[in-house]
C-alpha positions as CSV (number, residue, x, y, z in Angstrom):
1,M,-13.6,-2.9,-1.0
2,A,-15.9,-5.6,0.0
3,A,-17.4,-8.0,-2.6
4,N,-20.9,-7.0,-3.6
5,T,-22.8,-10.3,-2.7
6,D,-26.4,-10.9,-1.9
7,S,-25.6,-14.0,0.3
8,A,-23.8,-14.1,3.7
9,P,-20.1,-13.4,3.5
10,I,-17.9,-16.4,2.9
11,P,-14.5,-16.6,4.7
12,L,-11.7,-15.1,2.7
13,G,-9.1,-17.8,1.9
14,P,-6.4,-18.4,1.3
15,W,-8.1,-21.0,-0.9
16,R,-5.9,-23.4,-2.8
17,H,-6.4,-25.8,-5.7
18,K,-5.6,-29.3,-5.2
19,K,-2.7,-28.9,-7.5
20,C,-0.6,-25.7,-7.1
21,Y,0.3,-23.9,-10.4
22,T,3.8,-24.3,-11.7
23,I,5.7,-23.0,-14.7
24,T,4.4,-26.0,-16.8
25,D,0.7,-25.0,-16.4
26,C,0.8,-22.9,-19.5
27,D,-2.7,-23.9,-20.7
28,Q,-4.4,-22.3,-17.6
29,P,-5.9,-18.9,-17.7
30,Y,-3.9,-16.1,-15.9
31,V,-4.3,-12.5,-14.7
32,T,-2.0,-9.6,-15.3
33,V,-2.2,-6.0,-14.0
34,N,-1.5,-2.5,-15.3
35,H,2.2,-1.5,-14.7
36,A,1.9,2.2,-15.3
37,G,2.5,4.8,-12.5
38,R,5.3,5.5,-10.1
39,L,6.8,3.4,-7.4
40,G,3.8,3.6,-5.0
41,N,1.3,2.7,-7.9
42,K,3.4,-0.3,-8.9
43,M,3.8,-1.6,-5.4
44,C,0.1,-1.3,-4.8
45,Q,-0.7,-3.0,-8.2
46,Y,1.7,-5.9,-7.5
47,A,0.4,-6.4,-4.0
48,S,-3.2,-6.3,-5.3
49,L,-2.3,-9.0,-7.9
50,Y,-0.6,-11.1,-5.5
51,L,-3.7,-11.1,-3.2
52,L,-5.7,-12.6,-6.0
53,R,-3.4,-15.5,-6.0
54,H,-3.3,-15.7,-2.3
55,L,-7.1,-15.5,-1.8
56,F,-8.5,-17.3,-4.8
57,G,-5.6,-19.4,-6.1
58,V,-5.6,-18.0,-9.5
59,R,-2.5,-17.9,-11.8
60,V,-0.9,-14.5,-12.0
61,S,1.8,-12.9,-14.0
62,T,3.9,-9.6,-13.8
63,L,4.5,-7.5,-16.8
64,D,8.2,-7.0,-17.6
65,E,8.1,-3.2,-17.1
66,M,6.8,-3.6,-13.5
67,Y,9.2,-6.4,-12.7
68,T,12.2,-4.5,-13.8
69,T,11.3,-1.5,-11.7
70,L,10.5,-3.4,-8.5
71,D,13.4,-5.9,-8.9
72,K,15.9,-3.0,-8.7
73,I,14.6,-2.1,-5.2
74,F,13.3,-5.3,-3.7
75,K,15.2,-8.7,-3.5
76,N,12.1,-11.0,-3.5
77,I,9.7,-10.2,-6.4
78,V,8.6,-13.7,-7.1
79,T,5.5,-13.7,-9.4
80,P,6.5,-14.8,-12.9
81,V,7.0,-12.4,-15.7
82,K,4.7,-12.6,-18.6
83,K,6.3,-14.5,-21.4
84,P,4.6,-15.4,-24.8
85,A,5.7,-19.0,-24.4
86,C,3.7,-19.7,-21.2
87,F,1.2,-16.8,-21.1
88,V,-0.6,-17.1,-24.3
89,G,-3.3,-15.1,-25.9
90,K,-4.6,-11.7,-25.4
91,P,-6.3,-11.3,-21.9
92,K,-9.6,-9.7,-21.5
93,G,-9.7,-6.2,-19.9
94,I,-11.3,-5.8,-16.6
95,S,-11.3,-3.6,-13.5
96,Y,-9.8,-5.0,-10.3
97,M,-13.1,-4.6,-8.4
98,G,-14.8,-6.2,-11.3
99,L,-12.5,-9.2,-11.2
100,Y,-12.3,-9.5,-7.4
101,D,-16.2,-9.5,-7.3
102,K,-16.3,-12.2,-10.1
103,L,-13.8,-14.5,-8.3
104,Y,-15.5,-13.9,-4.9
105,R,-18.9,-15.0,-6.3
106,T,-17.5,-18.0,-8.2
107,A,-15.5,-19.3,-5.1
108,A,-18.7,-18.9,-3.0
109,Q,-20.6,-21.0,-5.4
110,V,-17.9,-23.7,-5.7
111,L,-17.4,-24.0,-1.9
112,S,-21.1,-24.1,-1.3
113,N,-21.0,-27.5,-3.0
114,T,-18.1,-29.0,-1.1
115,S,-17.0,-29.6,2.5
116,S,-13.3,-29.1,1.5
117,S,-11.3,-26.0,2.0
118,F,-9.5,-26.7,-1.4
119,I,-11.0,-25.4,-4.6
120,P,-11.3,-28.4,-6.9
121,E,-11.5,-26.6,-10.1
122,P,-10.0,-23.2,-11.6
123,L,-12.1,-20.2,-10.9
124,L,-11.3,-18.6,-14.2
125,N,-11.9,-19.9,-17.8
126,T,-10.6,-16.7,-19.4
127,S,-7.4,-14.7,-18.9
128,Y,-7.7,-11.1,-17.7
129,H,-5.7,-8.0,-17.6
130,I,-6.6,-5.5,-14.9
131,Y,-6.5,-2.1,-16.6
132,D,-6.9,0.2,-13.8
133,Y,-4.8,1.3,-10.8
134,P,-5.9,-1.0,-8.0
135,R,-5.4,0.1,-4.4
136,P,-7.7,-1.9,-2.2
137,Q,-6.5,-0.4,0.9
138,D,-8.9,-2.3,3.3
139,L,-7.8,-5.7,1.9
140,L,-4.2,-4.7,1.9
141,L,-4.3,-3.5,5.5
142,E,-6.2,-6.7,6.5
143,H,-3.4,-8.7,5.1
144,R,-0.6,-6.3,6.3
145,K,1.9,-9.1,7.4
146,L,1.6,-10.9,4.1
147,I,2.1,-7.6,2.1
148,Q,5.2,-6.9,4.3
149,S,6.7,-10.3,3.3
150,L,6.3,-9.4,-0.4
151,F,8.6,-6.3,-0.2
152,K,12.1,-7.0,1.1
153,F,14.4,-4.1,0.4
154,R,17.8,-4.7,-1.3
155,D,20.5,-4.1,1.2
156,E,22.0,-1.0,-0.5
157,V,18.6,0.7,-0.4
158,M,18.0,-0.1,3.3
159,E,21.5,0.8,4.3
160,N,21.1,4.2,2.6
161,A,17.7,4.8,4.2
162,I,19.2,4.1,7.7
163,L,22.2,6.4,7.0
164,N,19.7,9.2,6.0
165,I,17.8,8.7,9.2
166,N,21.1,8.6,11.3
167,N,22.3,11.9,9.7
168,A,19.0,13.5,10.6
169,L,19.3,12.2,14.2
170,R,22.8,13.6,14.8
171,S,21.5,16.6,16.7
172,F,19.7,14.3,19.1
173,N,22.8,12.3,19.8
174,A,21.0,9.2,18.6
175,T,20.8,6.7,15.8
176,Y,17.9,4.6,14.5
177,H,19.2,1.6,16.4
178,H,20.2,3.5,19.5
179,R,17.5,5.8,20.8
180,D,15.1,6.1,23.7
181,F,12.1,7.7,21.8
182,P,9.6,6.4,19.2
183,I,9.9,7.6,15.6
184,V,6.8,8.6,13.7
185,T,7.4,8.9,10.0
186,V,5.6,11.6,8.1
187,H,5.1,11.6,4.3
188,V,4.4,15.0,2.6
189,R,3.7,14.9,-1.0
190,R,3.3,18.2,-2.8
191,T,5.1,19.0,-6.1
192,D,3.3,16.8,-8.5
193,Y,0.0,16.2,-6.8
194,E,-2.1,19.4,-6.6
195,K,-3.6,19.3,-10.1
196,H,-4.1,15.5,-9.9
197,M,-6.0,15.6,-6.7
198,K,-8.2,18.5,-7.8
199,N,-9.1,17.0,-11.2
200,L,-9.8,13.5,-9.9
201,F,-11.2,14.0,-6.3
202,N,-11.9,17.8,-6.1
203,L,-9.4,17.9,-3.2
204,T,-7.0,20.5,-2.3
205,Q,-3.4,20.2,-1.0
206,L,-3.0,19.3,2.6
207,N,-1.7,22.2,4.6
208,K,0.2,22.4,7.9
209,H,-3.0,22.1,9.9
210,Y,-3.4,18.4,9.1
211,Y,0.2,17.6,10.0
212,T,-0.1,19.6,13.3
213,N,-3.3,17.7,14.1
214,A,-1.5,14.4,13.4
215,F,1.4,15.5,15.6
216,K,-1.1,16.2,18.4
217,F,-2.8,12.8,17.9
218,Y,0.5,10.9,18.6
219,K,1.8,13.3,21.3
220,K,-1.4,12.4,23.3
221,R,-0.5,8.7,22.9
222,L,3.2,8.4,22.9
223,K,6.1,9.6,25.1
224,R,8.4,12.0,23.4
225,P,7.8,11.0,19.8
226,L,10.0,12.3,17.1
227,F,8.5,13.1,13.8
228,L,10.7,12.1,10.7
229,V,9.6,13.9,7.5
230,A,10.1,12.5,4.1
231,S,9.0,14.7,1.3
232,D,9.4,15.7,-2.4
233,D,9.3,19.4,-1.2
234,P,11.6,19.5,1.9
235,K,11.8,23.4,1.6
236,W,8.0,23.6,2.4
237,C,8.4,21.2,5.2
238,R,11.2,23.2,6.8
239,E,9.3,26.4,6.5
240,N,6.0,25.1,7.8
241,L,6.5,22.0,10.0
242,L,10.0,22.2,11.4
243,A,10.1,22.2,15.3
244,K,12.2,20.8,18.1
245,D,10.6,17.4,17.6
246,V,10.2,17.5,13.8
247,I,13.1,16.9,11.5
248,V,13.4,16.4,7.7
249,I,15.3,13.7,5.9
250,A,17.7,15.0,3.2
251,S,17.0,12.4,0.4
252,K,16.3,12.8,-3.2
253,V,15.8,9.0,-3.9
254,P,12.3,7.8,-3.7
255,A,13.2,4.2,-2.9
256,E,15.2,5.3,0.0
257,D,12.4,7.5,1.3
258,M,10.0,4.6,1.1
259,A,12.5,2.4,3.0
260,A,12.9,5.0,5.6
261,M,9.1,5.3,6.1
262,T,8.8,1.6,6.7
263,L,11.2,1.9,9.6
264,G,8.9,4.2,11.7
265,D,7.2,3.0,14.8
266,H,4.0,4.7,13.6
267,H,3.1,6.8,10.5
268,I,1.5,10.0,9.3
269,I,0.5,9.7,5.6
270,S,-1.0,12.0,3.0
271,Y,-3.0,11.0,0.0
272,G,-1.6,8.6,-2.5
273,T,-0.2,5.1,-2.8
274,F,3.4,6.0,-1.9
275,S,2.3,7.1,1.4
276,F,0.1,4.2,2.1
277,M,2.5,1.6,1.1
278,G,5.3,3.1,3.1
279,A,3.1,3.0,6.2
280,L,1.7,-0.5,5.4
281,L,5.2,-1.9,5.3
282,G,6.0,-0.5,8.6
283,N,4.4,-1.2,12.0
284,G,2.1,0.6,14.4
285,N,-0.6,3.1,13.8
286,I,-1.4,5.1,10.6
287,T,-3.0,8.4,10.5
288,H,-4.8,9.6,7.3
289,P,-6.5,12.9,6.4
290,L,-10.1,12.9,7.4
291,T,-11.9,13.3,4.1
292,T,-15.7,13.5,3.6
293,N,-15.5,14.1,-0.1
294,P,-17.6,11.3,-1.7
295,R,-15.3,11.2,-4.7
296,Y,-12.4,10.1,-2.6
297,R,-13.6,6.6,-1.4
298,F,-10.3,4.6,-1.0
299,V,-10.3,4.5,2.8
300,K,-14.1,4.3,3.2
301,C,-14.1,0.6,3.9
302,I,-11.2,0.4,6.2
303,K,-12.1,-0.9,9.7
304,S,-8.9,-1.4,11.4
305,P,-7.9,-0.5,15.0
306,V,-4.6,0.8,13.7
307,F,-6.0,3.2,11.0
308,H,-7.2,6.6,12.2
309,N,-8.6,9.5,10.3
310,V,-7.3,12.9,11.6
311,P,-8.9,16.4,10.7
312,R,-7.1,18.1,7.8
313,S,-8.2,21.6,8.8
314,K,-8.9,23.7,11.9
315,K,-12.7,23.5,11.2
316,Q,-12.6,19.6,11.7
317,S,-12.2,19.6,15.4
318,Y,-12.5,15.8,16.1
319,Y,-10.7,12.6,15.6
320,K,-12.5,9.9,13.8
321,R,-11.3,6.4,14.3
322,R,-12.1,3.6,12.0
């Protein structure tokens, strides 16, 4: 999601004001973001909002509904919750890309008139509410370490995720912390997604061919990888993907599945923010379905050595690396 500017690109921050915002800066404009959606959406929206503060130094606030959901799972949700006493007025609606572009252009103009790396004045004179569902995957992946630092799982969630993995590894006489093979986590989303993908992007469900191609991708690059599958449809996974090196986690708690995904050495993802955020919080490479449909543009701008597009069908017989 590169900024649409006519001039040469300026270095992306983090830029900082000479004075950092505190809880007493209640007269300053602020930015909030849509809180709707499930866990993956909320994580993506929170991370996207935090990036605006990190890159442009703007004042941000989390809506109470988002904070309540994330705080139950993560122990370090730090952005302030929007309260009437300090976040006054009704913010103006805007898309994430629209606000990002506005901030990018304004910062470029301000910095062109100073030799300092600090922004001497606020970039906004109006408060904004981001009304869409931001998922700037190129930016999030570029700042992977920063995003990882934003989401530290609560101990109970992580302990249960490791327990689920260890139960799945019993037949290998191994545990997550005691093994001699790499783990590739696999996310398979099916039950609530078919109509959504068809209506929004004219895409069909991923079938076993994509996952088989992704397994081959890693088998060519890793020694004895084990594929650990998390899914909302474990029955389909056992019927279509199960093999001697493919096992399915028996979990019904999304937060625990998310935590388990982050523990992989590498990742195979499907469409959606849940898949992407689980892989983003982990380490290593990420494979994504190779999609040429122009209506699905979320990964178009990603140019990372760890992100790989893998064929989703038999007809696509090549790997495309971004």
